[in-house]
Phi, psi and omega in degrees: 000320180297323179295322179294315179296320179297316179296319179296320179296319178296316181297328181297334183260358178277138177292137178258126182305323182293334181263349182290140177277150179298148179293141177292144177296153182293155176292132177216119190256354183213141171218126180285164176302321179296320179295320178295320177298319178296316179298322178297314179297318178297314181300318179293319181292323183273349188297129179234028183102167180070238186225125176251127186240136175233124178288129181263301174219162183200137174204127171047051175083015178241078180284130176248115189233155171264131179235138178237126180228144178232359180209169177301137177243157180300152178293154180213167171222155174241097187302329185240015182220136168274156182231124174260129184239133171239124179276123182264319180214158171075197183200169175190175167257122178257122177261126179230154177082195182077204183240133177283132177256140176066038181301129181254147178295146178287151173293153179306128178083355182280150179263358186235139170244142180253170177212190181253337181194169173238129175257129174077016178284168179255116177279141179216128177282126179237151180205180184317130178095347181281149174238139181224137173250122177252110180297157177305146176064024179256122176300141175208150183209140178261120179232169179047050187280134179230089176054048186283124171236127182216159172256135179232139176238117175266128185237121179298141176234150175240148181237000000 
């Protein structure tokens, strides 16, 4: 009996892969224009629908990423992060606000929760050169997507 209790005590202190959070991306403080062009080309070449993401720079929980989308993606929210968006190429209708329908729990360590629809959101046509701020915990969805390439900065917020 003592051996079983000892083994159980040891197991309690071992990290479990299923409970482990994903490793944070490494700190990267600079990306040249040429590197961003390469990342854009890679995202387009690797794109298989939905959303293809390439990390551009990152420091202390502030990932700045290039995203490429070619079709409508499910609505999402970032409960603890605001998102700043700059449209680099293409266009879409971005729906923001309203109420998320069919909210699904986030995966362990994930910053995003998905849903099935947005009720009562505000649609806005966005295109190259536009900037959008999506406050934390705000439903948003990209629809009517036409070759969208954007830069996104996720910023932690505390309440």
